[in-house]
N, CA, C and O atoms as a GROMACS GRO file, in nm:
protein
  456
    1MET      N    1   0.092  -0.117  -0.022
    1MET     CA    2  -0.002   0.010   0.006
    1MET      C    3   0.078   0.109   0.003
    1MET      O    4   0.188   0.112   0.058
    2ILE      N    5   0.015   0.217  -0.076
    2ILE     CA    6   0.096   0.282  -0.101
    2ILE      C    7   0.099   0.447   0.014
    2ILE      O    8   0.038   0.519  -0.065
    3PRO      N    9   0.117   0.503   0.087
    3PRO     CA   10   0.045   0.615   0.127
    3PRO      C   11   0.026   0.718   0.099
    3PRO      O   12   0.065   0.750  -0.013
    4THR      N   13  -0.053   0.841   0.200
    4THR     CA   14  -0.143   0.944   0.112
    4THR      C   15  -0.045   1.064   0.108
    4THR      O   16  -0.065   1.174   0.057
    5GLU      N   17   0.056   1.019   0.167
    5GLU     CA   18   0.183   1.173   0.160
    5GLU      C   19   0.259   1.091   0.107
    5GLU      O   20   0.297   0.994   0.172
    6ALA      N   21   0.291   1.107   0.006
    6ALA     CA   22   0.439   1.034  -0.054
    6ALA      C   23   0.548   1.102  -0.139
    6ALA      O   24   0.534   1.222  -0.164
    7THR      N   25   0.635   1.046  -0.178
    7THR     CA   26   0.754   1.141  -0.262
    7THR      C   27   0.739   1.048  -0.459
    7THR      O   28   0.712   0.936  -0.501
    8LEU      N   29   0.778   1.181  -0.520
    8LEU     CA   30   0.777   1.173  -0.629
    8LEU      C   31   0.928   1.155  -0.649
    8LEU      O   32   1.013   1.203  -0.573
    9LEU      N   33   0.953   1.083  -0.754
    9LEU     CA   34   1.130   1.101  -0.796
    9LEU      C   35   1.149   1.090  -0.948
    9LEU      O   36   1.166   0.982  -1.005
   10ARG      N   37   1.143   1.224  -1.016
   10ARG     CA   38   1.265   1.235  -1.131
   10ARG      C   39   1.371   1.192  -1.148
   10ARG      O   40   1.468   1.214  -1.077
   11ILE      N   41   1.366   1.109  -1.264
   11ILE     CA   42   1.535   1.090  -1.278
   11ILE      C   43   1.502   1.113  -1.454
   11ILE      O   44   1.426   1.051  -1.529
   12PHE      N   45   1.616   1.253  -1.486
   12PHE     CA   46   1.606   1.327  -1.576
   12PHE      C   47   1.733   1.198  -1.652
   12PHE      O   48   1.798   1.118  -1.584
   13ILE      N   49   1.740   1.208  -1.786
   13ILE     CA   50   1.838   1.112  -1.835
   13ILE      C   51   1.853   1.123  -2.013
   13ILE      O   52   1.767   1.194  -2.066
   14GLY      N   53   1.933   1.071  -2.086
   14GLY     CA   54   1.947   1.066  -2.219
   14GLY      C   55   1.908   0.950  -2.283
   14GLY      O   56   1.970   0.848  -2.250
   15GLU      N   57   1.818   0.940  -2.369
   15GLU     CA   58   1.745   0.803  -2.461
   15GLU      C   59   1.898   0.757  -2.463
   15GLU      O   60   1.886   0.676  -2.372
   16SER      N   61   2.034   0.748  -2.499
   16SER     CA   62   2.136   0.692  -2.535
   16SER      C   63   2.174   0.641  -2.440
   16SER      O   64   2.222   0.529  -2.455
   17ASP      N   65   2.169   0.695  -2.310
   17ASP     CA   66   2.234   0.613  -2.169
   17ASP      C   67   2.177   0.504  -2.178
   17ASP      O   68   2.066   0.468  -2.215
   18ARG      N   69   2.305   0.433  -2.124
   18ARG     CA   70   2.251   0.246  -2.121
   18ARG      C   71   2.328   0.238  -1.954
   18ARG      O   72   2.374   0.333  -1.891
   19MET      N   73   2.322   0.084  -1.910
   19MET     CA   74   2.333   0.052  -1.807
   19MET      C   75   2.357  -0.107  -1.825
   19MET      O   76   2.255  -0.169  -1.857
   20ASP      N   77   2.484  -0.188  -1.808
   20ASP     CA   78   2.358  -0.328  -1.809
   20ASP      C   79   2.382  -0.344  -1.895
   20ASP      O   80   2.366  -0.464  -1.915
   21GLY      N   81   2.439  -0.270  -2.030
   21GLY     CA   82   2.388  -0.336  -2.169
   21GLY      C   83   2.267  -0.303  -2.198
   21GLY      O   84   2.246  -0.289  -2.318
   22LYS      N   85   2.134  -0.275  -2.090
   22LYS     CA   86   2.026  -0.183  -2.153
   22LYS      C   87   1.962  -0.100  -2.156
   22LYS      O   88   1.951  -0.066  -2.038
   23PRO      N   89   1.878  -0.001  -2.246
   23PRO     CA   90   1.868   0.152  -2.202
   23PRO      C   91   1.872   0.200  -2.055
   23PRO      O   92   1.808   0.126  -1.980
   24LEU      N   93   1.926   0.297  -2.001
   24LEU     CA   94   1.919   0.341  -1.837
   24LEU      C   95   1.788   0.336  -1.822
   24LEU      O   96   1.755   0.273  -1.722
   25TYR      N   97   1.633   0.409  -1.931
   25TYR     CA   98   1.573   0.415  -1.860
   25TYR      C   99   1.477   0.253  -1.839
   25TYR      O  100   1.382   0.238  -1.762
   26GLU      N  101   1.531   0.153  -1.923
   26GLU     CA  102   1.458   0.029  -1.879
   26GLU      C  103   1.547  -0.037  -1.749
   26GLU      O  104   1.522  -0.144  -1.692
   27TRP      N  105   1.616   0.022  -1.731
   27TRP     CA  106   1.744  -0.065  -1.609
   27TRP      C  107   1.680   0.019  -1.470
   27TRP      O  108   1.712  -0.022  -1.358
   28LEU      N  109   1.588   0.136  -1.482
   28LEU     CA  110   1.570   0.185  -1.361
   28LEU      C  111   1.431   0.101  -1.360
   28LEU      O  112   1.436   0.004  -1.284
   29VAL      N  113   1.353   0.111  -1.403
   29VAL     CA  114   1.203   0.087  -1.460
   29VAL      C  115   1.188  -0.065  -1.334
   29VAL      O  116   1.112  -0.078  -1.238
   30ILE      N  117   1.303  -0.166  -1.395
   30ILE     CA  118   1.288  -0.289  -1.377
   30ILE      C  119   1.360  -0.308  -1.177
   30ILE      O  120   1.312  -0.369  -1.081
   31GLN      N  121   1.502  -0.215  -1.193
   31GLN     CA  122   1.558  -0.166  -1.084
   31GLN      C  123   1.402  -0.156  -0.940
   31GLN      O  124   1.374  -0.237  -0.852
   32ALA      N  125   1.336  -0.018  -0.976
   32ALA     CA  126   1.250  -0.030  -0.943
   32ALA      C  127   1.153  -0.145  -0.888
   32ALA      O  128   1.157  -0.169  -0.768
   33ARG      N  129   1.114  -0.178  -0.926
   33ARG     CA  130   1.006  -0.299  -0.959
   33ARG      C  131   1.107  -0.423  -0.860
   33ARG      O  132   1.052  -0.496  -0.778
   34GLN      N  133   1.167  -0.425  -0.871
   34GLN     CA  134   1.231  -0.575  -0.808
   34GLN      C  135   1.237  -0.485  -0.669
   34GLN      O  136   1.164  -0.538  -0.585
   35ARG      N  137   1.298  -0.368  -0.621
   35ARG     CA  138   1.270  -0.345  -0.504
   35ARG      C  139   1.160  -0.303  -0.396
   35ARG      O  140   1.181  -0.268  -0.280
   36GLY      N  141   1.000  -0.317  -0.483
   36GLY     CA  142   0.926  -0.351  -0.486
   36GLY      C  143   0.857  -0.211  -0.474
   36GLY      O  144   0.797  -0.202  -0.367
   37LEU      N  145   0.848  -0.110  -0.545
   37LEU     CA  146   0.832   0.030  -0.583
   37LEU      C  147   0.691   0.021  -0.592
   37LEU      O  148   0.644  -0.090  -0.614
   38ALA      N  149   0.602   0.136  -0.576
   38ALA     CA  150   0.447   0.115  -0.611
   38ALA      C  151   0.476   0.109  -0.741
   38ALA      O  152   0.441   0.006  -0.798
   39GLY      N  153   0.539   0.205  -0.813
   39GLY     CA  154   0.518   0.228  -0.989
   39GLY      C  155   0.639   0.279  -1.034
   39GLY      O  156   0.747   0.299  -0.979
   40ALA      N  157   0.596   0.296  -1.143
   40ALA     CA  158   0.708   0.437  -1.265
   40ALA      C  159   0.694   0.360  -1.383
   40ALA      O  160   0.682   0.242  -1.416
   41THR      N  161   0.704   0.513  -1.451
   41THR     CA  162   0.643   0.563  -1.592
   41THR      C  163   0.804   0.615  -1.650
   41THR      O  164   0.891   0.679  -1.590
   42VAL      N  165   0.803   0.570  -1.764
   42VAL     CA  166   0.840   0.672  -1.868
   42VAL      C  167   0.840   0.746  -1.942
   42VAL      O  168   0.768   0.712  -2.036
   43LEU      N  169   0.914   0.902  -1.962
   43LEU     CA  170   0.790   1.011  -2.056
   43LEU      C  171   0.959   0.982  -2.119
   43LEU      O  172   1.055   0.934  -2.059
   44ARG      N  173   0.947   1.038  -2.282
   44ARG     CA  174   0.995   1.106  -2.350
   44ARG      C  175   1.001   1.226  -2.389
   44ARG      O  176   0.907   1.294  -2.346
   45GLY      N  177   1.070   1.278  -2.452
   45GLY     CA  178   1.096   1.423  -2.443
   45GLY      C  179   1.094   1.481  -2.573
   45GLY      O  180   1.152   1.436  -2.672
   46MET      N  181   1.001   1.617  -2.564
   46MET     CA  182   1.053   1.597  -2.774
   46MET      C  183   1.169   1.729  -2.802
   46MET      O  184   1.199   1.764  -2.917
   47MET      N  185   1.208   1.773  -2.720
   47MET     CA  186   1.306   1.876  -2.754
   47MET      C  187   1.400   1.864  -2.565
   47MET      O  188   1.356   1.802  -2.468
   48GLY      N  189   1.515   1.933  -2.571
   48GLY     CA  190   1.589   1.930  -2.421
   48GLY      C  191   1.696   1.955  -2.432
   48GLY      O  192   1.723   1.963  -2.552
   49PHE      N  193   1.826   1.984  -2.336
   49PHE     CA  194   1.965   1.951  -2.286
   49PHE      C  195   1.953   1.919  -2.137
   49PHE      O  196   1.848   1.921  -2.073
   50GLY      N  197   2.124   1.878  -2.071
   50GLY     CA  198   2.146   1.861  -2.044
   50GLY      C  199   2.306   1.911  -1.957
   50GLY      O  200   2.388   1.949  -2.040
   51ALA      N  201   2.352   1.916  -1.830
   51ALA     CA  202   2.464   1.989  -1.848
   51ALA      C  203   2.571   1.926  -1.892
   51ALA      O  204   2.663   2.007  -1.876
   52HIS      N  205   2.628   1.794  -1.955
   52HIS     CA  206   2.706   1.804  -2.101
   52HIS      C  207   2.676   1.793  -2.252
   52HIS      O  208   2.746   1.740  -2.339
   53SER      N  209   2.552   1.857  -2.266
   53SER     CA  210   2.510   1.866  -2.363
   53SER      C  211   2.571   1.976  -2.462
   53SER      O  212   2.634   2.073  -2.420
   54LYS      N  213   2.545   1.950  -2.610
   54LYS     CA  214   2.698   2.049  -2.684
   54LYS      C  215   2.521   2.128  -2.777
   54LYS      O  216   2.495   2.246  -2.798
   55ILE      N  217   2.475   2.060  -2.796
   55ILE     CA  218   2.356   2.074  -2.894
   55ILE      C  219   2.176   2.082  -2.775
   55ILE      O  220   2.174   2.077  -2.652
   56ILE      N  221   2.084   2.092  -2.845
   56ILE     CA  222   1.948   2.102  -2.798
   56ILE      C  223   1.919   1.973  -2.898
   56ILE      O  224   1.908   1.965  -3.021
   57HIS      N  225   1.915   1.917  -2.838
   57HIS     CA  226   1.871   1.737  -2.871
   57HIS      C  227   1.701   1.745  -2.912
   57HIS      O  228   1.615   1.771  -2.828
   58THR      N  229   1.665   1.716  -3.074
   58THR     CA  230   1.502   1.756  -3.108
   58THR      C  231   1.491   1.637  -3.142
   58THR      O  232   1.568   1.547  -3.175
   59PHE      N  233   1.332   1.655  -3.127
   59PHE     CA  234   1.270   1.575  -3.211
   59PHE      C  235   1.221   1.625  -3.320
   59PHE      O  236   1.124   1.700  -3.303
   60LYS      N  237   1.277   1.598  -3.487
   60LYS     CA  238   1.229   1.713  -3.561
   60LYS      C  239   1.240   1.625  -3.710
   60LYS      O  240   1.325   1.536  -3.724
   61ILE      N  241   1.153   1.657  -3.809
   61ILE     CA  242   1.161   1.583  -3.911
   61ILE      C  243   1.330   1.556  -3.987
   61ILE      O  244   1.403   1.466  -4.026
   62GLU      N  245   1.328   1.645  -3.978
   62GLU     CA  246   1.456   1.736  -4.059
   62GLU      C  247   1.596   1.719  -3.983
   62GLU      O  248   1.701   1.771  -4.020
   63ARG      N  249   1.575   1.623  -3.848
   63ARG     CA  250   1.696   1.643  -3.721
   63ARG      C  251   1.648   1.506  -3.669
   63ARG      O  252   1.603   1.532  -3.557
   64LEU      N  253   1.632   1.367  -3.690
   64LEU     CA  254   1.666   1.341  -3.603
   64LEU      C  255   1.694   1.324  -3.464
   64LEU      O  256   1.813   1.349  -3.446
   65SER      N  257   1.648   1.299  -3.381
   65SER     CA  258   1.808   1.290  -3.302
   65SER      C  259   1.752   1.155  -3.194
   65SER      O  260   1.642   1.131  -3.144
   66GLU      N  261   1.906   1.073  -3.186
   66GLU     CA  262   1.881   0.931  -3.160
   66GLU      C  263   1.913   1.005  -2.978
   66GLU      O  264   1.946   0.913  -2.904
   67ASP      N  265   1.909   1.127  -2.914
   67ASP     CA  266   1.952   1.093  -2.762
   67ASP      C  267   1.829   1.198  -2.734
   67ASP      O  268   1.862   1.310  -2.695
   68LEU      N  269   1.731   1.177  -2.746
   68LEU     CA  270   1.639   1.244  -2.636
   68LEU      C  271   1.601   1.246  -2.511
   68LEU      O  272   1.616   1.146  -2.441
   69PRO      N  273   1.546   1.362  -2.463
   69PRO     CA  274   1.546   1.344  -2.311
   69PRO      C  275   1.451   1.248  -2.285
   69PRO      O  276   1.370   1.212  -2.370
   70ILE      N  277   1.455   1.203  -2.170
   70ILE     CA  278   1.377   1.090  -2.124
   70ILE      C  279   1.402   1.118  -1.956
   70ILE      O  280   1.498   1.123  -1.880
   71VAL      N  281   1.262   1.133  -1.946
   71VAL     CA  282   1.220   1.108  -1.755
   71VAL      C  283   1.126   0.965  -1.704
   71VAL      O  284   1.025   0.906  -1.742
   72VAL      N  285   1.241   0.950  -1.579
   72VAL     CA  286   1.133   0.828  -1.508
   72VAL      C  287   1.101   0.849  -1.401
   72VAL      O  288   1.167   0.869  -1.299
   73GLU      N  289   0.965   0.845  -1.426
   73GLU     CA  290   0.850   0.918  -1.249
   73GLU      C  291   0.820   0.807  -1.213
   73GLU      O  292   0.766   0.717  -1.277
   74ILE      N  293   0.876   0.814  -1.038
   74ILE     CA  294   0.844   0.703  -0.933
   74ILE      C  295   0.778   0.752  -0.794
   74ILE      O  296   0.850   0.828  -0.730
   75VAL      N  297   0.711   0.735  -0.763
   75VAL     CA  298   0.608   0.750  -0.660
   75VAL      C  299   0.639   0.653  -0.568
   75VAL      O  300   0.662   0.546  -0.623
   76ASP      N  301   0.654   0.648  -0.395
   76ASP     CA  302   0.600   0.561  -0.308
   76ASP      C  303   0.658   0.707  -0.215
   76ASP      O  304   0.677   0.827  -0.234
   77SER      N  305   0.673   0.574  -0.072
   77SER     CA  306   0.694   0.614   0.022
   77SER      C  307   0.814   0.728   0.005
   77SER      O  308   0.882   0.725  -0.097
   78ALA      N  309   0.838   0.824   0.103
   78ALA     CA  310   0.930   0.913   0.126
   78ALA      C  311   1.065   0.776   0.178
   78ALA      O  312   1.165   0.784   0.107
   79GLU      N  313   1.070   0.690   0.258
   79GLU     CA  314   1.204   0.601   0.256
   79GLU      C  315   1.240   0.492   0.172
   79GLU      O  316   1.353   0.445   0.189
   80LYS      N  317   1.133   0.418   0.044
   80LYS     CA  318   1.165   0.398  -0.017
   80LYS      C  319   1.202   0.444  -0.141
   80LYS      O  320   1.276   0.371  -0.206
   81ILE      N  321   1.163   0.564  -0.193
   81ILE     CA  322   1.245   0.639  -0.241
   81ILE      C  323   1.360   0.673  -0.235
   81ILE      O  324   1.430   0.653  -0.334
   82GLU      N  325   1.418   0.738  -0.117
   82GLU     CA  326   1.579   0.766  -0.091
   82GLU      C  327   1.653   0.636  -0.114
   82GLU      O  328   1.748   0.609  -0.188
   83ASP      N  329   1.586   0.565  -0.034
   83ASP     CA  330   1.660   0.377  -0.035
   83ASP      C  331   1.713   0.378  -0.218
   83ASP      O  332   1.821   0.378  -0.276
   84PHE      N  333   1.588   0.380  -0.255
   84PHE     CA  334   1.609   0.377  -0.440
   84PHE      C  335   1.686   0.501  -0.535
   84PHE      O  336   1.746   0.490  -0.642
   85LEU      N  337   1.662   0.614  -0.455
   85LEU     CA  338   1.776   0.687  -0.503
   85LEU      C  339   1.951   0.649  -0.474
   85LEU      O  340   2.045   0.637  -0.553
   86ALA      N  341   1.943   0.640  -0.347
   86ALA     CA  342   2.065   0.624  -0.297
   86ALA      C  343   2.133   0.475  -0.389
   86ALA      O  344   2.237   0.497  -0.450
   87PHE      N  345   2.086   0.356  -0.397
   87PHE     CA  346   2.103   0.266  -0.449
   87PHE      C  347   2.112   0.368  -0.617
   87PHE      O  348   2.213   0.432  -0.647
   88ALA      N  349   2.016   0.364  -0.686
   88ALA     CA  350   2.095   0.424  -0.791
   88ALA      C  351   2.213   0.526  -0.855
   88ALA      O  352   2.286   0.531  -0.954
   89GLU      N  353   2.182   0.609  -0.726
   89GLU     CA  354   2.345   0.705  -0.749
   89GLU      C  355   2.396   0.617  -0.741
   89GLU      O  356   2.381   0.565  -0.852
   90SER      N  357   2.466   0.538  -0.668
   90SER     CA  358   2.574   0.475  -0.642
   90SER      C  359   2.604   0.372  -0.746
   90SER      O  360   2.711   0.312  -0.742
   91ARG      N  361   2.475   0.337  -0.880
   91ARG     CA  362   2.577   0.297  -0.956
   91ARG      C  363   2.518   0.360  -1.124
   91ARG      O  364   2.497   0.296  -1.227
   92ILE      N  365   2.507   0.496  -1.096
   92ILE     CA  366   2.510   0.541  -1.238
   92ILE      C  367   2.585   0.665  -1.211
   92ILE      O  368   2.544   0.763  -1.148
   93GLN      N  369   2.718   0.647  -1.277
   93GLN     CA  370   2.811   0.744  -1.229
   93GLN      C  371   2.805   0.881  -1.313
   93GLN      O  372   2.900   0.953  -1.282
   94ARG      N  373   2.698   0.953  -1.437
   94ARG     CA  374   2.686   1.017  -1.497
   94ARG      C  375   2.584   1.059  -1.578
   94ARG      O  376   2.579   0.963  -1.655
   95GLY      N  377   2.495   1.138  -1.618
   95GLY     CA  378   2.423   1.172  -1.720
   95GLY      C  379   2.289   1.169  -1.638
   95GLY      O  380   2.185   1.172  -1.704
   96MET      N  381   2.279   1.162  -1.500
   96MET     CA  382   2.172   1.189  -1.431
   96MET      C  383   2.158   1.295  -1.376
   96MET      O  384   2.256   1.356  -1.335
   97LEU      N  385   2.012   1.348  -1.361
   97LEU     CA  386   1.955   1.482  -1.247
   97LEU      C  387   1.869   1.400  -1.197
   97LEU      O  388   1.788   1.343  -1.271
   98ALA      N  389   1.870   1.387  -1.104
   98ALA     CA  390   1.752   1.368  -1.033
   98ALA      C  391   1.636   1.476  -0.905
   98ALA      O  392   1.700   1.546  -0.827
   99THR      N  393   1.500   1.480  -0.895
   99THR     CA  394   1.481   1.567  -0.852
   99THR      C  395   1.364   1.485  -0.737
   99THR      O  396   1.303   1.386  -0.776
  100THR      N  397   1.346   1.531  -0.619
  100THR     CA  398   1.180   1.460  -0.526
  100THR      C  399   1.124   1.575  -0.508
  100THR      O  400   1.187   1.678  -0.485
  101GLU      N  401   0.962   1.562  -0.519
  101GLU     CA  402   0.900   1.653  -0.444
  101GLU      C  403   0.816   1.585  -0.362
  101GLU      O  404   0.785   1.472  -0.402
  102LYS      N  405   0.761   1.632  -0.231
  102LYS     CA  406   0.592   1.613  -0.176
  102LYS      C  407   0.471   1.556  -0.252
  102LYS      O  408   0.391   1.646  -0.280
  103VAL      N  409   0.423   1.402  -0.306
  103VAL     CA  410   0.271   1.488  -0.372
  103VAL      C  411   0.190   1.404  -0.283
  103VAL      O  412   0.260   1.333  -0.211
  104GLN      N  413   0.042   1.388  -0.264
  104GLN     CA  414  -0.025   1.380  -0.214
  104GLN      C  415  -0.103   1.250  -0.310
  104GLN      O  416  -0.119   1.284  -0.427
  105VAL      N  417  -0.144   1.132  -0.282
  105VAL     CA  418  -0.147   1.014  -0.350
  105VAL      C  419  -0.348   1.043  -0.339
  105VAL      O  420  -0.396   1.045  -0.225
  106ARG      N  421  -0.428   1.059  -0.440
  106ARG     CA  422  -0.562   1.084  -0.427
  106ARG      C  423  -0.606   0.918  -0.459
  106ARG      O  424  -0.682   0.866  -0.378
  107ILE      N  425  -0.558   0.834  -0.578
  107ILE     CA  426  -0.620   0.693  -0.599
  107ILE      C  427  -0.488   0.632  -0.628
  107ILE      O  428  -0.390   0.675  -0.689
  108TYR      N  429  -0.511   0.530  -0.572
  108TYR     CA  430  -0.371   0.422  -0.658
  108TYR      C  431  -0.485   0.320  -0.635
  108TYR      O  432  -0.540   0.302  -0.526
  109ARG      N  433  -0.516   0.251  -0.756
  109ARG     CA  434  -0.602   0.137  -0.728
  109ARG      C  435  -0.499   0.050  -0.869
  109ARG      O  436  -0.428   0.110  -0.950
  110GLY      N  437  -0.524  -0.127  -0.860
  110GLY     CA  438  -0.521  -0.208  -0.953
  110GLY      C  439  -0.605  -0.279  -0.938
  110GLY      O  440  -0.689  -0.289  -0.849
  111GLY      N  441  -0.577  -0.358  -1.067
  111GLY     CA  442  -0.643  -0.442  -1.121
  111GLY      C  443  -0.692  -0.393  -1.273
  111GLY      O  444  -0.692  -0.275  -1.309
  112LYS      N  445  -0.744  -0.528  -1.370
  112LYS     CA  446  -0.804  -0.460  -1.478
  112LYS      C  447  -0.931  -0.426  -1.438
  112LYS      O  448  -1.012  -0.462  -1.353
  113VAL      N  449  -0.914  -0.268  -1.612
  113VAL     CA  450  -1.055  -0.213  -1.590
  113VAL      C  451  -1.156  -0.277  -1.724
  113VAL      O  452  -1.125  -0.313  -1.838
  114GLU      N  453  -1.296  -0.272  -1.649
  114GLU     CA  454  -1.335  -0.364  -1.818
  114GLU      C  455  -1.468  -0.311  -1.841
  114GLU      O  456  -1.531  -0.344  -1.941
   0.00000   0.00000   0.00000
């Protein structure tokens, strides 16, 4: 059960970032699931840049970037988020920005919708 007062973790990475032979966003979601976090979502950005970017990465027909921005969002208790963030930070050596904020969980339901 996820608490009503929870924490949202946002991890900003690049689409081409990798860990253990797979895309970093996939690795993060798998690790979050293995550690029992409530859920994770991966969002692909249309445009962005980071600390080491020399160019702005964008999705345009005339210039298709292979390194678009990716945001991984995970919501759970503050304790679980802090533990996960410490684990991820110890493994990921570069190319990551992580933020947290307090959120109020209003609805969290599992199961199939008919």
